[in-house]
C-alpha positions as CSV (number, residue, x, y, z in Angstrom):
1,M,94.0,95.8,96.1
2,D,95.6,94.3,93.0
3,A,99.4,94.1,92.8
4,M,101.0,96.5,90.3
5,P,102.2,94.4,87.3
6,T,106.0,94.7,86.6
7,A,107.8,93.6,83.4
8,A,111.0,94.3,81.6
9,S,111.7,95.5,78.1
10,T,114.7,96.6,76.0
11,L,115.0,100.0,74.4
12,E,115.2,99.5,70.7
13,H,116.6,101.7,67.8
14,G,114.8,104.9,67.3
15,Y,114.0,104.9,71.1
16,F,111.1,102.5,70.5
17,L,110.1,100.6,73.6
18,A,107.9,97.5,73.3
19,F,105.4,97.2,76.1
20,P,105.0,93.7,77.5
21,K,101.5,92.3,77.3
22,I,100.9,92.4,81.1
23,I,101.5,96.2,81.0
24,C,99.3,96.8,78.0
25,E,96.5,94.8,79.6
26,K,96.7,96.6,82.9
27,T,96.5,100.0,81.3
28,D,94.3,99.0,78.3
29,I,96.6,100.5,75.7
30,K,95.2,100.7,72.2
31,A,96.7,102.0,69.0
32,G,96.0,105.7,68.7
33,D,96.2,106.3,72.5
34,R,98.2,109.3,73.7
35,F,100.0,109.4,77.0
36,Y,102.1,112.2,78.6
37,A,105.7,111.6,79.6
38,Y,107.2,113.4,82.6
39,R,110.1,112.8,84.9
40,T,109.6,112.1,88.6
41,E,111.8,112.9,91.5
42,N,112.8,109.2,92.0
43,R,114.7,109.1,88.6
44,A,111.8,107.5,86.8
45,L,109.9,108.3,83.6
46,T,106.1,108.3,84.1
47,L,103.6,107.9,81.3
48,S,100.2,109.2,82.2
49,R,96.9,109.2,80.3
50,H,96.3,112.7,81.7
51,R,98.5,115.7,81.4
52,T,100.0,116.7,84.7
53,N,99.7,120.1,86.3
54,K,101.1,122.9,84.2
55,S,104.2,123.4,86.4
56,Q,105.5,120.0,85.4
57,Y,107.0,119.7,81.9
58,S,105.5,116.8,79.9
59,V,105.9,115.4,76.4
60,P,103.1,113.6,74.4
61,V,103.8,110.0,73.6
62,D,101.6,108.5,70.9
63,F,101.0,104.7,70.6
64,H,100.9,104.1,66.9
65,S,100.7,100.4,67.9
66,E,99.3,98.9,71.0
67,H,102.6,97.1,71.4
68,G,104.8,100.0,72.0
69,A,105.8,103.7,71.5
70,I,108.7,105.9,70.8
71,L,109.9,107.5,74.1
72,P,111.2,111.1,74.3
73,Y,115.0,111.1,73.8
74,G,115.7,114.0,76.2
75,F,114.2,112.3,79.2
76,L,115.9,109.0,78.4
77,H,119.3,110.8,77.9
78,R,119.0,112.5,81.3
79,M,118.1,109.2,82.9
80,G,121.2,107.5,81.4
81,I,119.1,105.1,79.3
82,R,120.6,104.2,75.9
83,V,119.5,102.0,73.0
84,G,120.0,98.3,74.1
85,D,119.4,99.1,77.9
86,E,116.9,97.0,79.8
87,V,114.2,99.0,81.6
88,V,111.5,97.9,84.1
89,L,107.9,99.0,83.6
90,T,105.3,99.1,86.4
91,A,101.7,99.7,85.6
92,A,99.3,101.4,88.1
93,E,95.9,102.6,87.3
94,D,96.3,105.0,84.3
95,K,100.1,105.4,84.7
96,I,103.2,103.5,83.7
97,T,106.5,104.0,85.5
98,I,109.7,103.3,83.6
99,R,113.1,102.9,85.3
100,K,116.5,101.7,84.2
101,S,117.1,98.2,85.4
102,S,119.5,98.2,88.3
103,I,120.7,94.7,87.7
104,I,123.1,93.9,84.8
105,P,122.3,90.5,83.4
106,L,125.2,88.0,83.3
107,F,123.9,85.7,80.6
108,P,122.5,86.3,77.0
109,I,118.7,86.3,76.9
110,D,118.5,83.7,74.1
111,S,119.8,81.0,76.5
112,D,117.8,79.2,79.2
113,R,120.1,80.6,81.9
114,G,119.5,84.1,80.5
115,R,115.7,83.6,80.5
116,L,115.9,82.3,84.1
117,E,118.0,85.3,85.1
118,R,115.6,87.7,83.6
119,K,112.6,86.0,85.2
120,L,114.4,86.4,88.6
121,I,115.3,90.0,87.9
122,L,111.6,90.8,87.3
123,E,110.6,89.0,90.4
124,L,113.4,90.8,92.4
125,Q,112.1,94.2,91.2
126,A,108.5,93.5,92.0
127,P,107.3,94.5,95.4
128,S,107.7,91.8,98.1
129,K,105.6,91.0,101.1
130,G,107.5,89.8,104.2
131,F,111.1,89.6,102.9
132,S,113.8,92.2,102.7
133,Q,115.3,93.2,99.4
134,G,118.7,92.1,100.7
135,F,117.5,88.6,101.5
136,R,115.9,88.3,98.1
137,K,119.1,89.6,96.4
138,D,121.1,86.9,98.2
139,I,118.7,84.2,96.9
140,Y,118.9,85.8,93.4
141,S,122.7,85.6,93.4
142,V,122.7,81.9,94.4
143,L,120.1,81.0,91.8
144,T,121.8,82.8,88.9
145,R,125.4,81.7,89.8
146,T,124.6,78.0,90.3
147,E,125.2,75.6,87.4
148,W,121.8,74.0,87.0
149,Q,120.9,71.1,84.7
150,D,118.9,72.1,81.6
151,D,115.8,70.2,82.8
152,T,116.0,71.9,86.2
153,I,116.2,75.3,84.5
154,R,113.2,74.6,82.4
155,R,111.2,73.6,85.5
156,L,112.3,76.7,87.4
157,L,111.3,78.9,84.4
158,Q,107.7,77.4,84.7
159,T,107.5,78.1,88.5
160,P,105.5,81.3,89.2
161,K,106.9,83.6,91.9
162,L,110.0,81.4,92.2
163,L,112.0,83.9,94.3
164,Q,109.1,84.4,96.8
165,K,108.6,80.7,97.1
166,I,112.2,80.0,97.9
167,A,112.4,82.9,100.3
168,R,109.3,81.5,102.1
169,A,110.8,78.0,102.2
170,L,114.2,79.3,103.6
171,H,112.4,81.4,106.2
172,K,110.5,78.3,107.4
173,D,113.5,75.9,107.3
174,D,114.3,74.8,110.9
175,L,117.7,73.3,109.8
176,L,118.8,76.6,108.4
177,S,117.6,78.5,111.4
178,A,119.5,76.2,113.8
179,S,122.6,76.4,111.7
180,F,122.4,80.2,111.4
181,R,121.9,80.5,115.2
182,Q,124.9,78.2,116.0
183,R,127.2,79.9,113.4
184,T,126.2,83.3,114.9
185,I,127.1,82.2,118.4
186,N,130.5,80.7,117.2
187,L,131.5,83.8,115.3
188,T,130.5,86.0,118.2
189,L,132.7,84.0,120.6
190,E,135.6,84.1,118.1
191,L,135.3,87.9,117.8
192,A,135.0,88.3,121.6
193,A,138.1,86.2,122.0
194,Q,140.0,88.4,119.5
195,D,138.9,91.6,121.3
196,V,140.2,90.3,124.6
197,I,143.6,89.5,123.1
């Protein structure tokens, strides 16, 4: 089963949303296509090629360009999405799910640090195999808050699945495991001593 592609985009003036290439390719969007927008229970906006059952309110969304469409203001307003907000798009079969990004970027997108941060945000919001979201968020925090050299940032930007690779390397690292085990024992003994006093 193919993974569901995930990508980020920013809501532009007039409520136009540009659809990243990976999303367009997965759903085979062409100029002139019509999707139907409806809200789902998990605070997401879903665009579907097919109208949902009659009990669910939907709004037609026309792609006058294969690169994007104007989204319905009412749905966006109720979701707390404003012009300039970043959203995350996930494509599955003949549907696209749109959610407001839960992470507020620290750096401007036109800098290398900003591009690295957005790459990591996308990777963080994509489904993960084998690692908890908390563990991945900790790695994300370290990577985005560290002062990297420019050439290092450029290499990190070119590394596919960077977050997953670092999580896997940390998980297999014997030194980290031994250090974590010993630190856990030491802290436990300290807490036990405090409780006795």
